C-alpha positions in Angstrom: 16.0 -15.0 74.8 13.5 -17.6 76.0 14.6 -20.0 78.8 13.7 -23.6 79.4 10.4 -24.4 81.1 10.6 -26.3 84.4 9.4 -29.4 82.6 12.1 -29.0 79.9 14.8 -28.4 82.6 13.6 -31.5 84.6 13.7 -33.7 81.4 17.2 -32.4 80.6 18.5 -33.1 84.1 16.9 -36.6 84.1 18.5 -37.4 80.7 21.9 -36.2 82.0 21.5 -38.2 85.2 20.7 -41.4 83.2 23.8 -40.9 81.0 26.0 -40.4 84.0 24.6 -43.4 85.8 25.1 -45.6 82.7 28.6 -44.4 81.8 30.5 -42.9 84.8 32.6 -45.1 87.0 33.4 -42.4 89.5 32.8 -38.8 90.4 35.6 -37.5 88.2 34.3 -39.3 85.2 30.8 -38.0 86.0 32.0 -34.4 86.0 33.8 -34.9 82.7 30.6 -36.2 81.1 28.7 -33.2 82.3 31.4 -30.7 81.3 31.5 -32.3 77.8 27.8 -31.5 77.4 28.3 -27.8 78.0 27.8 -25.4 75.1 31.1 -24.3 73.5 
């Protein structure tokens, strides 16, 4: 199984950070946003 490159990982983390910044009102909500993005 191939993993993500560093560039892909950085882009993913930046996208996630921007989502959390735009939506989350506190740490708990930020954690929920991140957990909702985990694979099932």
